[in-house]
mmCIF file of the C-alpha atoms, coordinates in Angstrom:
data_MODEL
# 
_entry.id   MODEL 
# 
loop_
_atom_site.group_PDB 
_atom_site.id 
_atom_site.type_symbol 
_atom_site.label_atom_id 
_atom_site.label_alt_id 
_atom_site.label_comp_id 
_atom_site.label_asym_id 
_atom_site.label_entity_id 
_atom_site.label_seq_id 
_atom_site.pdbx_PDB_ins_code 
_atom_site.Cartn_x 
_atom_site.Cartn_y 
_atom_site.Cartn_z 
_atom_site.occupancy 
_atom_site.B_iso_or_equiv 
_atom_site.pdbx_formal_charge 
_atom_site.auth_seq_id 
_atom_site.auth_comp_id 
_atom_site.auth_asym_id 
_atom_site.auth_atom_id 
_atom_site.pdbx_PDB_model_num 
ATOM 1   C CA . MET A 1 1   ? 0.271   0.056  -0.018  1.00 0.00 ? 1   MET A CA 1 
ATOM 2   C CA . THR A 1 2   ? 1.163   3.747  -0.813  1.00 0.00 ? 2   THR A CA 1 
ATOM 3   C CA . THR A 1 3   ? 0.996   6.346  1.288   1.00 0.00 ? 3   THR A CA 1 
ATOM 4   C CA . GLN A 1 4   ? 0.278   9.525  0.493   1.00 0.00 ? 4   GLN A CA 1 
ATOM 5   C CA . THR A 1 5   ? 2.091   12.890 1.888   1.00 0.00 ? 5   THR A CA 1 
ATOM 6   C CA . LYS A 1 6   ? 0.032   15.975 1.564   1.00 0.00 ? 6   LYS A CA 1 
ATOM 7   C CA . THR A 1 7   ? 2.437   19.268 0.749   1.00 0.00 ? 7   THR A CA 1 
ATOM 8   C CA . THR A 1 8   ? 0.903   22.245 1.473   1.00 0.00 ? 8   THR A CA 1 
ATOM 9   C CA . THR A 1 9   ? 2.261   25.802 -0.035  1.00 0.00 ? 9   THR A CA 1 
ATOM 10  C CA . LYS A 1 10  ? 1.698   28.682 1.779   1.00 0.00 ? 10  LYS A CA 1 
ATOM 11  C CA . HIS A 1 11  ? 0.512   31.497 -0.887  1.00 0.00 ? 11  HIS A CA 1 
ATOM 12  C CA . THR A 1 12  ? 2.249   34.347 0.186   1.00 0.00 ? 12  THR A CA 1 
ATOM 13  C CA . GLY A 1 13  ? -0.066  36.522 -2.337  1.00 0.00 ? 13  GLY A CA 1 
ATOM 14  C CA . PHE A 1 14  ? 0.776   39.911 -3.490  1.00 0.00 ? 14  PHE A CA 1 
ATOM 15  C CA . THR A 1 15  ? 3.830   42.149 -2.285  1.00 0.00 ? 15  THR A CA 1 
ATOM 16  C CA . GLU A 1 16  ? 2.899   45.131 -0.082  1.00 0.00 ? 16  GLU A CA 1 
ATOM 17  C CA . ALA A 1 17  ? 4.128   46.858 -3.208  1.00 0.00 ? 17  ALA A CA 1 
ATOM 18  C CA . GLU A 1 18  ? 2.499   45.240 -5.896  1.00 0.00 ? 18  GLU A CA 1 
ATOM 19  C CA . LYS A 1 19  ? -1.462  46.058 -3.382  1.00 0.00 ? 19  LYS A CA 1 
ATOM 20  C CA . ALA A 1 20  ? -0.183  49.877 -2.941  1.00 0.00 ? 20  ALA A CA 1 
ATOM 21  C CA . ALA A 1 21  ? -0.320  49.678 -6.764  1.00 0.00 ? 21  ALA A CA 1 
ATOM 22  C CA . MET A 1 22  ? -3.581  48.495 -7.023  1.00 0.00 ? 22  MET A CA 1 
ATOM 23  C CA . LYS A 1 23  ? -4.814  50.748 -4.613  1.00 0.00 ? 23  LYS A CA 1 
ATOM 24  C CA . GLU A 1 24  ? -3.543  53.350 -6.652  1.00 0.00 ? 24  GLU A CA 1 
ATOM 25  C CA . ARG A 1 25  ? -4.549  52.423 -9.927  1.00 0.00 ? 25  ARG A CA 1 
ATOM 26  C CA . ALA A 1 26  ? -7.852  51.984 -8.247  1.00 0.00 ? 26  ALA A CA 1 
ATOM 27  C CA . ALA A 1 27  ? -8.186  55.953 -7.196  1.00 0.00 ? 27  ALA A CA 1 
ATOM 28  C CA . GLU A 1 28  ? -6.610  56.787 -10.891 1.00 0.00 ? 28  GLU A CA 1 
ATOM 29  C CA . LEU A 1 29  ? -10.021 55.147 -12.287 1.00 0.00 ? 29  LEU A CA 1 
ATOM 30  C CA . LYS A 1 30  ? -12.229 56.310 -9.802  1.00 0.00 ? 30  LYS A CA 1 
ATOM 31  C CA . ALA A 1 31  ? -10.797 59.675 -10.377 1.00 0.00 ? 31  ALA A CA 1 
ATOM 32  C CA . ASP A 1 32  ? -11.197 59.311 -14.470 1.00 0.00 ? 32  ASP A CA 1 
ATOM 33  C CA . GLY A 1 33  ? -14.889 58.255 -13.761 1.00 0.00 ? 33  GLY A CA 1 
ATOM 34  C CA . LYS A 1 34  ? -15.529 62.143 -12.422 1.00 0.00 ? 34  LYS A CA 1 
ATOM 35  C CA . LYS A 1 35  ? -16.271 64.894 -14.776 1.00 0.00 ? 35  LYS A CA 1 
ATOM 36  C CA . GLY A 1 36  ? -14.081 67.742 -14.367 1.00 0.00 ? 36  GLY A CA 1 
ATOM 37  C CA . ALA A 1 37  ? -11.133 65.722 -14.351 1.00 0.00 ? 37  ALA A CA 1 
ATOM 38  C CA . LYS A 1 38  ? -8.376  68.158 -16.030 1.00 0.00 ? 38  LYS A CA 1 
ATOM 39  C CA . LYS A 1 39  ? -5.622  66.964 -18.038 1.00 0.00 ? 39  LYS A CA 1 
ATOM 40  C CA . ALA A 1 40  ? -3.689  69.795 -15.930 1.00 0.00 ? 40  ALA A CA 1 
ATOM 41  C CA . ASP A 1 41  ? -4.527  68.067 -12.770 1.00 0.00 ? 41  ASP A CA 1 
ATOM 42  C CA . ASP A 1 42  ? -3.679  64.764 -14.312 1.00 0.00 ? 42  ASP A CA 1 
ATOM 43  C CA . LEU A 1 43  ? 0.174   66.161 -15.685 1.00 0.00 ? 43  LEU A CA 1 
ATOM 44  C CA . GLN A 1 44  ? 0.324   67.597 -11.733 1.00 0.00 ? 44  GLN A CA 1 
ATOM 45  C CA . THR A 1 45  ? -0.330  64.490 -10.426 1.00 0.00 ? 45  THR A CA 1 
ATOM 46  C CA . GLN A 1 46  ? 2.381   62.906 -12.683 1.00 0.00 ? 46  GLN A CA 1 
ATOM 47  C CA . LEU A 1 47  ? 4.762   65.319 -12.016 1.00 0.00 ? 47  LEU A CA 1 
ATOM 48  C CA . ASP A 1 48  ? 4.088   65.111 -8.068  1.00 0.00 ? 48  ASP A CA 1 
ATOM 49  C CA . LYS A 1 49  ? 4.531   61.186 -8.439  1.00 0.00 ? 49  LYS A CA 1 
ATOM 50  C CA . ILE A 1 50  ? 8.180   61.564 -10.169 1.00 0.00 ? 50  ILE A CA 1 
ATOM 51  C CA . ALA A 1 51  ? 9.039   64.136 -7.484  1.00 0.00 ? 51  ALA A CA 1 
ATOM 52  C CA . GLU A 1 52  ? 8.838   61.706 -4.830  1.00 0.00 ? 52  GLU A CA 1 
ATOM 53  C CA . MET A 1 53  ? 10.913  59.323 -6.435  1.00 0.00 ? 53  MET A CA 1 
ATOM 54  C CA . GLU A 1 54  ? 14.625  58.078 -5.539  1.00 0.00 ? 54  GLU A CA 1 
ATOM 55  C CA . ASP A 1 55  ? 16.994  60.611 -6.677  1.00 0.00 ? 55  ASP A CA 1 
ATOM 56  C CA . ALA A 1 56  ? 18.510  57.839 -9.880  1.00 0.00 ? 56  ALA A CA 1 
ATOM 57  C CA . ASP A 1 57  ? 14.401  57.020 -10.350 1.00 0.00 ? 57  ASP A CA 1 
ATOM 58  C CA . ARG A 1 58  ? 13.674  60.812 -10.613 1.00 0.00 ? 58  ARG A CA 1 
ATOM 59  C CA . VAL A 1 59  ? 16.280  61.892 -13.062 1.00 0.00 ? 59  VAL A CA 1 
ATOM 60  C CA . LEU A 1 60  ? 15.499  59.113 -15.620 1.00 0.00 ? 60  LEU A CA 1 
ATOM 61  C CA . ALA A 1 61  ? 11.709  59.643 -15.022 1.00 0.00 ? 61  ALA A CA 1 
ATOM 62  C CA . GLU A 1 62  ? 12.249  63.728 -15.638 1.00 0.00 ? 62  GLU A CA 1 
ATOM 63  C CA . ARG A 1 63  ? 14.304  62.630 -18.778 1.00 0.00 ? 63  ARG A CA 1 
ATOM 64  C CA . ILE A 1 64  ? 11.648  60.005 -20.062 1.00 0.00 ? 64  ILE A CA 1 
ATOM 65  C CA . HIS A 1 65  ? 9.369   63.261 -19.356 1.00 0.00 ? 65  HIS A CA 1 
ATOM 66  C CA . THR A 1 66  ? 10.863  65.900 -21.552 1.00 0.00 ? 66  THR A CA 1 
ATOM 67  C CA . ILE A 1 67  ? 11.254  63.260 -24.349 1.00 0.00 ? 67  ILE A CA 1 
ATOM 68  C CA . VAL A 1 68  ? 7.806   62.539 -24.542 1.00 0.00 ? 68  VAL A CA 1 
ATOM 69  C CA . THR A 1 69  ? 6.430   65.796 -24.288 1.00 0.00 ? 69  THR A CA 1 
ATOM 70  C CA . THR A 1 70  ? 8.849   66.953 -26.768 1.00 0.00 ? 70  THR A CA 1 
ATOM 71  C CA . VAL A 1 71  ? 8.428   63.992 -29.068 1.00 0.00 ? 71  VAL A CA 1 
ATOM 72  C CA . ALA A 1 72  ? 4.731   63.152 -28.989 1.00 0.00 ? 72  ALA A CA 1 
ATOM 73  C CA . PRO A 1 73  ? 3.217   66.238 -26.958 1.00 0.00 ? 73  PRO A CA 1 
ATOM 74  C CA . ASP A 1 74  ? -0.438  65.253 -28.088 1.00 0.00 ? 74  ASP A CA 1 
ATOM 75  C CA . LEU A 1 75  ? 0.246   62.300 -25.752 1.00 0.00 ? 75  LEU A CA 1 
ATOM 76  C CA . ASP A 1 76  ? -1.918  62.476 -22.088 1.00 0.00 ? 76  ASP A CA 1 
ATOM 77  C CA . ALA A 1 77  ? 0.480   63.120 -19.020 1.00 0.00 ? 77  ALA A CA 1 
ATOM 78  C CA . LYS A 1 78  ? -1.136  60.661 -16.569 1.00 0.00 ? 78  LYS A CA 1 
ATOM 79  C CA . THR A 1 79  ? -0.212  57.864 -13.905 1.00 0.00 ? 79  THR A CA 1 
ATOM 80  C CA . TRP A 1 80  ? -0.989  54.299 -14.247 1.00 0.00 ? 80  TRP A CA 1 
ATOM 81  C CA . TYR A 1 81  ? -0.997  51.850 -10.924 1.00 0.00 ? 81  TYR A CA 1 
ATOM 82  C CA . GLY A 1 82  ? 1.001   54.829 -9.652  1.00 0.00 ? 82  GLY A CA 1 
ATOM 83  C CA . MET A 1 83  ? 3.932   55.397 -12.015 1.00 0.00 ? 83  MET A CA 1 
ATOM 84  C CA . PRO A 1 84  ? 4.368   57.886 -14.878 1.00 0.00 ? 84  PRO A CA 1 
ATOM 85  C CA . ALA A 1 85  ? 2.480   57.543 -17.896 1.00 0.00 ? 85  ALA A CA 1 
ATOM 86  C CA . TYR A 1 86  ? 1.212   58.692 -21.000 1.00 0.00 ? 86  TYR A CA 1 
ATOM 87  C CA . GLY A 1 87  ? -1.704  58.093 -23.120 1.00 0.00 ? 87  GLY A CA 1 
ATOM 88  C CA . ARG A 1 88  ? -4.850  58.679 -25.400 1.00 0.00 ? 88  ARG A CA 1 
ATOM 89  C CA . ASN A 1 89  ? -8.530  58.438 -25.345 1.00 0.00 ? 89  ASN A CA 1 
ATOM 90  C CA . GLY A 1 90  ? -8.176  57.559 -21.349 1.00 0.00 ? 90  GLY A CA 1 
ATOM 91  C CA . LYS A 1 91  ? -5.577  54.281 -21.775 1.00 0.00 ? 91  LYS A CA 1 
ATOM 92  C CA . ALA A 1 92  ? -1.776  54.618 -20.936 1.00 0.00 ? 92  ALA A CA 1 
ATOM 93  C CA . ILE A 1 93  ? 0.104   53.248 -23.882 1.00 0.00 ? 93  ILE A CA 1 
ATOM 94  C CA . LEU A 1 94  ? 3.705   53.827 -22.402 1.00 0.00 ? 94  LEU A CA 1 
ATOM 95  C CA . PHE A 1 95  ? 4.598   53.733 -18.875 1.00 0.00 ? 95  PHE A CA 1 
ATOM 96  C CA . PHE A 1 96  ? 8.013   54.470 -16.818 1.00 0.00 ? 96  PHE A CA 1 
ATOM 97  C CA . LYS A 1 97  ? 8.265   52.100 -13.741 1.00 0.00 ? 97  LYS A CA 1 
ATOM 98  C CA . PRO A 1 98  ? 10.570  53.232 -11.003 1.00 0.00 ? 98  PRO A CA 1 
ATOM 99  C CA . ALA A 1 99  ? 13.169  50.543 -10.026 1.00 0.00 ? 99  ALA A CA 1 
ATOM 100 C CA . ALA A 1 100 ? 12.362  51.168 -6.285  1.00 0.00 ? 100 ALA A CA 1 
ATOM 101 C CA . LYS A 1 101 ? 8.692   50.993 -6.981  1.00 0.00 ? 101 LYS A CA 1 
ATOM 102 C CA . PHE A 1 102 ? 9.595   47.159 -6.698  1.00 0.00 ? 102 PHE A CA 1 
ATOM 103 C CA . GLY A 1 103 ? 12.770  46.804 -5.444  1.00 0.00 ? 103 GLY A CA 1 
ATOM 104 C CA . ALA A 1 104 ? 13.956  45.873 -8.880  1.00 0.00 ? 104 ALA A CA 1 
ATOM 105 C CA . ARG A 1 105 ? 17.494  46.245 -10.279 1.00 0.00 ? 105 ARG A CA 1 
ATOM 106 C CA . TYR A 1 106 ? 16.674  48.896 -13.028 1.00 0.00 ? 106 TYR A CA 1 
ATOM 107 C CA . ALA A 1 107 ? 13.784  51.005 -14.231 1.00 0.00 ? 107 ALA A CA 1 
ATOM 108 C CA . THR A 1 108 ? 12.050  50.272 -17.201 1.00 0.00 ? 108 THR A CA 1 
ATOM 109 C CA . LEU A 1 109 ? 10.081  51.758 -19.925 1.00 0.00 ? 109 LEU A CA 1 
ATOM 110 C CA . GLY A 1 110 ? 7.350   49.670 -21.149 1.00 0.00 ? 110 GLY A CA 1 
ATOM 111 C CA . PHE A 1 111 ? 4.516   50.402 -23.719 1.00 0.00 ? 111 PHE A CA 1 
ATOM 112 C CA . ASN A 1 112 ? 0.953   48.620 -23.682 1.00 0.00 ? 112 ASN A CA 1 
ATOM 113 C CA . ASP A 1 113 ? -0.238  46.383 -26.468 1.00 0.00 ? 113 ASP A CA 1 
ATOM 114 C CA . GLY A 1 114 ? -2.393  49.609 -28.312 1.00 0.00 ? 114 GLY A CA 1 
ATOM 115 C CA . VAL A 1 115 ? 0.756   50.830 -29.625 1.00 0.00 ? 115 VAL A CA 1 
ATOM 116 C CA . ARG A 1 116 ? 2.292   48.890 -32.968 1.00 0.00 ? 116 ARG A CA 1 
ATOM 117 C CA . LEU A 1 117 ? 5.688   48.435 -32.194 1.00 0.00 ? 117 LEU A CA 1 
ATOM 118 C CA . ASP A 1 118 ? 5.545   44.685 -33.719 1.00 0.00 ? 118 ASP A CA 1 
ATOM 119 C CA . ASP A 1 119 ? 8.381   43.895 -35.379 1.00 0.00 ? 119 ASP A CA 1 
ATOM 120 C CA . GLY A 1 120 ? 8.471   40.160 -36.950 1.00 0.00 ? 120 GLY A CA 1 
ATOM 121 C CA . THR A 1 121 ? 6.607   37.311 -34.422 1.00 0.00 ? 121 THR A CA 1 
ATOM 122 C CA . MET A 1 122 ? 8.662   38.691 -31.181 1.00 0.00 ? 122 MET A CA 1 
ATOM 123 C CA . TRP A 1 123 ? 9.642   41.756 -29.693 1.00 0.00 ? 123 TRP A CA 1 
ATOM 124 C CA . PRO A 1 124 ? 10.640  43.714 -26.683 1.00 0.00 ? 124 PRO A CA 1 
ATOM 125 C CA . THR A 1 125 ? 7.831   46.033 -24.840 1.00 0.00 ? 125 THR A CA 1 
ATOM 126 C CA . GLU A 1 126 ? 9.572   46.989 -22.045 1.00 0.00 ? 126 GLU A CA 1 
ATOM 127 C CA . TYR A 1 127 ? 13.261  48.367 -21.862 1.00 0.00 ? 127 TYR A CA 1 
ATOM 128 C CA . ALA A 1 128 ? 15.514  48.424 -19.037 1.00 0.00 ? 128 ALA A CA 1 
ATOM 129 C CA . ILE A 1 129 ? 17.238  51.373 -17.962 1.00 0.00 ? 129 ILE A CA 1 
ATOM 130 C CA . THR A 1 130 ? 19.965  52.169 -15.976 1.00 0.00 ? 130 THR A CA 1 
ATOM 131 C CA . THR A 1 131 ? 20.593  55.610 -17.417 1.00 0.00 ? 131 THR A CA 1 
ATOM 132 C CA . LEU A 1 132 ? 20.013  57.771 -21.236 1.00 0.00 ? 132 LEU A CA 1 
ATOM 133 C CA . THR A 1 133 ? 23.105  58.377 -23.092 1.00 0.00 ? 133 THR A CA 1 
ATOM 134 C CA . ASP A 1 134 ? 23.082  60.575 -26.087 1.00 0.00 ? 134 ASP A CA 1 
ATOM 135 C CA . ALA A 1 135 ? 22.190  56.788 -28.468 1.00 0.00 ? 135 ALA A CA 1 
ATOM 136 C CA . ASP A 1 136 ? 19.668  55.214 -25.890 1.00 0.00 ? 136 ASP A CA 1 
ATOM 137 C CA . VAL A 1 137 ? 17.611  58.726 -26.022 1.00 0.00 ? 137 VAL A CA 1 
ATOM 138 C CA . ALA A 1 138 ? 17.657  58.835 -29.585 1.00 0.00 ? 138 ALA A CA 1 
ATOM 139 C CA . THR A 1 139 ? 16.464  54.906 -29.470 1.00 0.00 ? 139 THR A CA 1 
ATOM 140 C CA . VAL A 1 140 ? 13.626  56.250 -26.689 1.00 0.00 ? 140 VAL A CA 1 
ATOM 141 C CA . GLU A 1 141 ? 12.476  59.031 -29.103 1.00 0.00 ? 141 GLU A CA 1 
ATOM 142 C CA . ALA A 1 142 ? 12.040  56.287 -31.804 1.00 0.00 ? 142 ALA A CA 1 
ATOM 143 C CA . LEU A 1 143 ? 10.387  54.402 -30.051 1.00 0.00 ? 143 LEU A CA 1 
ATOM 144 C CA . VAL A 1 144 ? 7.773   56.899 -28.271 1.00 0.00 ? 144 VAL A CA 1 
ATOM 145 C CA . ARG A 1 145 ? 7.326   58.383 -31.963 1.00 0.00 ? 145 ARG A CA 1 
ATOM 146 C CA . ARG A 1 146 ? 6.431   54.415 -33.299 1.00 0.00 ? 146 ARG A CA 1 
ATOM 147 C CA . ALA A 1 147 ? 4.163   54.216 -29.973 1.00 0.00 ? 147 ALA A CA 1 
ATOM 148 C CA . ALA A 1 148 ? 2.541   57.707 -30.630 1.00 0.00 ? 148 ALA A CA 1 
ATOM 149 C CA . GLY A 1 149 ? 2.031   57.168 -34.513 1.00 0.00 ? 149 GLY A CA 1 
# 
């Protein structure tokens, strides 16, 4: 006769950072549903989030913000899960994920599936960023142009 041993795995669920991001997103959605939410308010909320970041993330977020607002001024500044994002028609199409927010080794610049960065059958949708060289800035500018187009 075979004896079965029951193995239990403790599911820890979401991390505190993930829970906080979800709460921020819920508040964003609630605010979006209210009439009178203005682009200026969304921009200020985004700038406030950037100002709260740790130095390394803040420098990158400010640089990304400058690139996006220069290359694609028609995109709306907003927050998405508490992160700086840019979008159209209420949907975030690109976002900056600070490293410190989730305890990551690097920040990322990400693109949601509403943009067409398609390149064959496989392509990146997030890019790790530790610093931005002039060549990196040119790459980001090109990606933002494609995303906004």
